[in-house]
N, C-alpha and C positions, 0 to 999 in steps of 0.2 A: 852302233857306230858313233864315233866321236863327233861332236859338233864341228861343222866346217870342213868335213872331209869328203863330201859328196861330189858327184860329177858337175852339178850346176855351179857350185861355188868355185870349183877348180877351173871350169871354163871361163868364168868371170875373171878369175885371177890371171889366167893365161892371156886373156884379151887385154887386160891392163898392162901386162909386161910387154906384149907385142907392140902396143901403142907407144909405150915409153921408149922402147928400143928403136922404133922407127923414127921417133922425134929426135932421139940422141944421134941417129945417123944422118939427120938433117935431110930426110926424104919425105916427099909428100905422098899422099895416098895414090894419086894419079901416077907418080913416078914408080911406085912399087908395083902397081898393077901392070904398067907397061913393061917393066923389067921381068916380071914373072909371067907375062903373057896371060893375064886374067883381067877381069873388070875391076875398076876402082870400087864399085859397089860391093863386090865380094870382100875386098880388103876392109872396107868400112864396116861391114856386118860382122866380120871376124873380130875386129877391134872393139866393137860394142857388145860382143858376146851374144849376139842375136842368132848366130849359127855356129855349129861346131866346125872344127878344123882338123884335117888329117895330120898325123905325125909327119908325113912327107911334106905337106905344105908348110908346116912350122919349121922344118929343117931348112927348106928353101928360103923362107923369109929370114931366118936367123943367119944364114950364110950371107945373104944380101946385106944384113945389118952389121956384119963383121963379128958376130959372136961365135966363139969356138970353144972346144974343150968340154969340161964337165958341166959348165953352166948351160951350154947349149943342150947337152944330153938330158939335163934335169928338166928343161922346158919341153923337150920332145916327150919325155916320160909323162909330164903333166898333161900333155895333149892326149896321150893314150888313156890316162885315167879319166879325163874329162869326157871321153866317148862312151864310158860305161853307162848302162841303162839303170835308172832308178825304178822303184816300185810303181811310180806314177805313170810310167810308159804303158802300163796295162790299161790306162784310162786316157789314151791319147785323144779320143773323140770328145772327152770332157775337158781336160786341162789343156790350155793353150799358153804359149809363152813360157817364162821361166819361174813363175810365181811359186808353184808347189815345190820345185826343186830348191829354191832359195829358202822357203819356209822350213823344209825338212833339214836344212843345214844350219839354220840360225841358232845362236846360243841365247838370244833374247828376242822376245816378241812383245811389242807395246802397241796395243790395239785400242781404237776408239770407235764406238758404234752409237749412232743416235736413234736408229729406228728398229734394228733387229738384234737379236742375240748373235754375237760373233760366231762364225762358222765352226770354229774348233770346239765350241761349247754347246752346239745345238743337239737336241735329241733327234732321233730318226724321224719321228712324226712331225716335229716342228720343221725340220729341214725339208721334208717332202712338201709340206704346205707352202713354205717360202719359195721353193724351186718351182712348184706348180704355178704360183702367182706371178713369178718373174718370167716364166717361160710357158705361156698359155698354149703355144704351138707344139710343145713337146709331146710325143706319144708316150705310152706307158713304158715301153722299153727304154727310151732315153731317160725318162724320169727316174726309173729304178737305177740306171747306171750312174746318174748324177748323185743320187742319194747315197749309193754305195761308195762312190768316190769321196764324198764328204765325210762319211763315217771312217773310211780308211785314213784320211788326213788326221783324224782325231787320235789315232794311235800314237802320234807324236807326244801327246801329254802323258802317256804311260810308258814311254821309252825308258830304258835303264839310265840313259843320260839325257833327260828332257831339258828343253830350253826354259829359261825363266820367262814366264808368261804373265803379263800385267795388262788387264783389260779394264777400260773405263767405259761404262755404258750410261746412256741417259735414262732417267727414271721412266720416260715414255715407253722404253722397251718392256718394262714390267707390266704396263697397263694395256699394251696392244694385244688383243686377244687373237693371236695367230693360231688358227686351227680350233678355236673354241676353248671353253673352260678346262676341259679334261687335258687337252694337249698342253695348254699353258701351265697347268698345275704340275704336270710331269716335267716340263721345261724348267720351271722355277726350282723344283726339287733338284734337278740336275745342276743348276747354278750353285746351290748350297753345297752339294756334294763336291763339286770341283773346287770351290773356294777353300775347302779343307786341305787340299794338296799343298805340300810345303813350297813348291815352286810356282804356285799360282797366287796372284793377288787380284782381287776383284773390287772395283769401286763403282759407286753410282753417283751421277750428278743429279741432285734433286731439282724438282721444278722450281723451288725457291731460289735457286742459284742465279736465275735471270740469264742475261746474255753471257756467253762464254765462247772460247775459241773453237769448240767443236761444232758450232753451228754451220761452219763451212762444209762439213760432211765427214764421212768415215775415212779413216786412214790406218795404216799399219807401218810401224818402224821395225825393220829387221836388223838385228845386230849380229855380228860374227866374231868368233874368238881370235882370229888372226888380224894383226894390224894391216896386213896386205889386202884385207877384204873390208872396205869401208861400209858403213851402214847404208841401207837402202830404204826409201819410203815408197810404199805402194798405196796408191789412191784408187780405190775400186769404183767401177761404174757398171751399169747394167750390161753393156755390150763389150767392154774391154777394161783394161787397167792401165794406169800410168805409173811408170817407175821414175823416181827422182833420185839422182845420185850426186848431183852437184852439192858441194859442202854447204853453200848458203841455203839451199832448199832443205837439206837434212837438218841443219841448225834451226831453221824456222819451225819445222814440224816437231822437233825435239822440244823446243821452247813451248809450242802449243800443248804438247802432251804434259809437260811439267805444270803448266797453268791449269790444265784439266784435272790433274791429280790434286792440285791444291784447292781447286773449286769443289771437287767431289767430296762426298762424305768419307771419313776415314774407313779403312777396310772393315773394321769390326762393326762400325755403324752401318756400313753398306750391307753387310751380311744380315744385320738386324732388320733393315728395310726389306731385303729380299725375303726374309723369313715371314715378315708381316704380310707380304704379297702372297706367299704360299698359304698362310693361314686363311687369308681372305678367299682365295680360290678353293681351298678345301671346304670352307663353310658353304660356299655356293654349290659345290658338288653334293654336299650332304642334304641340301634342300629337296 
């Protein structure tokens, strides 16, 4: 599938168009809700892309906004396409919100992680150890489902049309023995393998770099191929994630990432440091 053509991005694009058309019609959310005999909160959630919208509701909204003809039918068709189900719906109990749908449609992913290997680069055993640590209340069935869902996400990197993936990690990630020496050795080897992919760039911020913008915490910048779909910043946390779409916020995180890239070792030097970590772990295993 071409980048930016999935249901989540289409829903986001439709939400932006509906908001723009309402504002052009000089109507408030409350006024639209009153005229369409629905709650203002429903209109608000549609315009933020938090919920789907039926083609019939879109047609009613566009009629109210005075949009007719081919342009209206194009947006109604967009609503139909936005209601299609992506592969991630098979893991509804694992994935919440729109993150995975946006990730699946992105043409570029710029990630920073200070403590852990990014999810798209984790081995199965590393992922299992991390998920078990972060969710000590999860039973074995839930744990297996979450690990399987994370592995399914990784198919993105071997897609026929993969996104450009640029990850910056702190050197601490290479030293934290998640799962023990054997699991870490496998994980570091995986990093070296992925770093050879033409669409993947991997950099390491060394301990000697001192203070840097990434100390604020991990984040991901998702870019999309169409101008109608602006970049999104996703800031992860243990219980939920924060989406930042305001231009000033996106610019701030883009600048932070640019500073991190400049602070980190160059890609070739980063791979060399990762290889040294692999050698060190291999030597420990051989003892």
